[in-house]
C-alpha positions as CSV (number, residue, x, y, z in Angstrom):
1,M,-0.1,0.2,0.0
2,R,1.7,3.4,-1.0
3,R,1.3,5.7,2.0
4,P,1.8,9.4,1.5
5,F,5.1,11.1,2.1
6,R,5.3,12.7,5.4
7,S,8.9,13.2,6.3
8,P,12.1,13.8,5.4
9,L,13.9,10.9,3.5
10,A,17.6,11.8,2.3
11,L,19.0,11.6,-0.9
12,A,19.9,8.9,-1.6
13,V,16.5,8.9,-2.1
14,A,16.7,13.1,-3.1
15,A,18.6,13.1,-5.8
16,P,16.0,11.5,-8.0
17,L,13.2,13.9,-7.3
18,L,15.5,16.5,-8.3
19,L,16.2,15.3,-11.2
20,G,13.1,13.8,-12.4
21,P,10.1,16.5,-13.6
22,T,8.7,19.0,-11.3
23,L,5.4,19.8,-10.7
24,A,7.0,23.3,-7.8
25,S,6.9,25.4,-10.7
26,C,3.0,25.4,-11.1
27,G,2.3,25.4,-7.6
28,A,1.1,21.5,-7.1
29,E,3.3,19.4,-4.4
30,P,6.8,17.7,-5.7
31,P,6.0,14.1,-6.7
32,T,6.9,11.4,-4.3
33,W,9.5,9.1,-4.7
34,Q,9.6,5.7,-3.2
35,V,12.6,3.4,-2.6
36,V,12.4,0.6,-4.0
37,A,15.7,-1.5,-3.4
38,V,18.8,-0.6,-1.4
39,Y,22.1,-2.1,-3.2
40,T,24.9,-2.5,-0.5
41,D,26.2,-5.8,-1.3
42,P,26.6,-7.4,-4.7
43,A,25.8,-10.9,-3.7
44,L,22.2,-10.4,-2.3
45,P,19.2,-8.9,-4.0
46,G,18.8,-5.3,-3.2
47,D,14.6,-5.7,-2.9
48,L,13.2,-3.7,0.5
49,P,12.0,-6.9,2.8
50,L,8.2,-7.3,3.5
51,D,8.3,-4.6,6.8
52,A,10.1,-2.4,4.8
53,A,8.3,-1.9,1.4
54,G,6.5,1.3,0.8
55,K,7.7,2.8,4.0
56,A,10.6,4.6,2.5
57,N,9.3,7.4,0.4
58,V,11.0,11.4,-0.3
59,Q,9.8,14.6,-1.5
60,V,12.5,17.1,-2.9
61,K,11.4,21.3,-3.6
62,Q,14.1,23.6,-5.4
63,R,15.0,26.6,-3.9
64,G,17.6,28.6,-5.9
65,D,20.4,25.8,-6.4
66,T,19.8,24.0,-3.8
67,L,17.3,21.5,-3.4
68,D,14.9,20.6,0.1
69,F,14.2,17.1,0.9
70,T,11.9,15.8,3.5
71,G,11.2,12.2,3.5
72,T,11.1,9.0,5.7
73,T,13.3,5.8,6.2
74,P,11.1,2.8,7.3
75,C,11.9,3.9,10.9
76,A,12.3,7.6,10.7
77,T,12.0,10.7,9.1
78,L,14.4,12.8,7.9
79,T,15.2,16.2,6.5
80,G,18.4,17.9,4.5
81,Q,19.5,19.5,2.0
82,A,21.3,18.7,-1.4
83,T,22.7,20.1,-4.8
84,V,23.1,18.8,-8.3
85,G,25.1,18.6,-11.3
86,G,24.4,18.5,-15.0
87,A,24.4,19.4,-17.9
88,T,25.7,22.4,-19.4
89,G,24.1,24.3,-22.9
90,P,21.2,24.0,-23.7
91,A,20.0,20.5,-22.1
92,A,20.8,21.6,-19.4
93,D,17.2,22.9,-18.5
94,A,15.9,19.9,-19.7
95,P,14.1,18.4,-16.7
96,D,16.6,15.0,-16.5
97,A,19.7,17.0,-16.8
98,A,21.0,16.6,-13.6
99,T,23.6,13.9,-13.0
100,S,25.3,14.3,-9.8
101,L,24.0,14.6,-6.6
102,A,26.0,16.1,-3.0
103,L,24.3,15.9,0.1
104,T,24.9,19.3,2.3
105,S,22.8,18.4,5.2
106,I,20.5,15.6,6.4
107,T,19.4,15.0,9.5
108,F,17.5,11.8,10.7
109,D,14.6,11.5,13.6
110,A,16.0,8.8,16.3
111,P,14.3,5.6,15.3
112,G,11.4,4.3,17.7
113,D,11.7,0.7,19.5
114,T,9.4,-0.4,17.5
115,C,12.2,-0.3,14.4
116,V,13.3,-4.0,14.0
117,G,13.4,-6.9,11.4
118,G,14.0,-5.6,7.7
119,A,12.7,-2.2,8.4
120,R,15.2,-1.8,10.9
121,H,18.0,-3.0,8.4
122,T,16.9,-0.9,5.3
123,H,16.7,1.9,7.4
124,D,20.7,1.3,8.7
125,Q,21.2,1.3,4.9
126,L,19.6,4.5,4.4
127,T,21.2,6.1,7.0
128,E,24.8,4.8,6.3
129,L,24.6,6.0,3.1
130,L,23.1,9.2,3.4
131,Q,25.6,11.7,5.2
132,P,26.4,15.1,5.1
133,G,29.0,15.0,1.7
134,A,28.5,12.0,0.4
135,T,28.0,12.3,-3.3
136,F,26.0,10.0,-6.1
137,E,26.0,9.7,-9.4
138,V,21.9,10.0,-10.9
139,R,20.9,8.0,-13.4
140,S,17.7,8.2,-15.0
141,L,16.1,5.1,-15.4
142,S,12.9,6.2,-17.2
143,D,10.8,8.5,-16.8
144,T,9.6,7.3,-13.0
145,E,12.9,6.1,-12.1
146,R,16.2,6.6,-10.9
147,L,19.4,5.3,-10.0
148,L,21.7,7.0,-7.0
149,I,25.2,5.6,-7.2
150,T,27.4,6.4,-4.7
151,T,30.6,7.9,-5.7
152,P,33.1,7.7,-3.1
153,T,36.2,10.1,-2.9
154,A,38.9,8.5,-3.9
155,P,41.8,7.8,-1.5
156,A,45.2,9.8,-2.1
157,T,47.5,7.4,-3.4
158,P,51.2,7.8,-4.1
159,A,52.1,8.6,-7.3
160,G,52.6,5.3,-9.8
161,T,50.0,3.4,-8.0
162,S,46.5,3.0,-9.0
163,A,43.4,3.2,-6.0
164,D,41.4,0.2,-5.9
165,V,37.8,1.0,-8.1
166,L,34.8,-0.1,-6.4
167,V,33.6,-2.3,-8.7
168,D,29.6,-2.6,-7.2
169,P,28.9,0.8,-5.6
170,P,26.0,0.5,-3.1
171,S,23.3,2.5,-4.5
172,I,19.7,3.3,-4.4
173,R,16.9,2.8,-6.5
174,L,13.5,5.1,-6.6
175,M,10.7,5.0,-8.6
176,R,7.9,8.1,-8.8
177,L,4.9,7.2,-7.2
């Protein structure tokens, strides 16, 4: 069952909203995006457990160059801000022009005592990925689907050596409701 968006969910989740078509300019509420998968281990499927499905949502509103977002994890509400990067030139005004997202701030309420099982697991995954300073590549999979892929800062390496490359970076998949 779909639940209306009531609280802030970070951005990892926020990024897709930023890239999707927005109704804010028309005076309507921005669309709600729902977290449908969190991929943190390449050996495991990322689909949400049954007790977490439909409970992680986010809405994003653009305010100048800043994105304000609010949402929920399966266990807590969240609020935050992010900035986006994207195409330059004529394509920059297209709704899906954003190709990156950087979280500048995010705050989660404390989860309650009833936050257990798959809901707690998903909450913990999201709070680990959605931290101030986190950056994401934003992939538009369709008009209603976004994938936020973590882009960790590469550690400094001595000249002539190569840093390990993260082959399967953690990601968050969102669907517009």
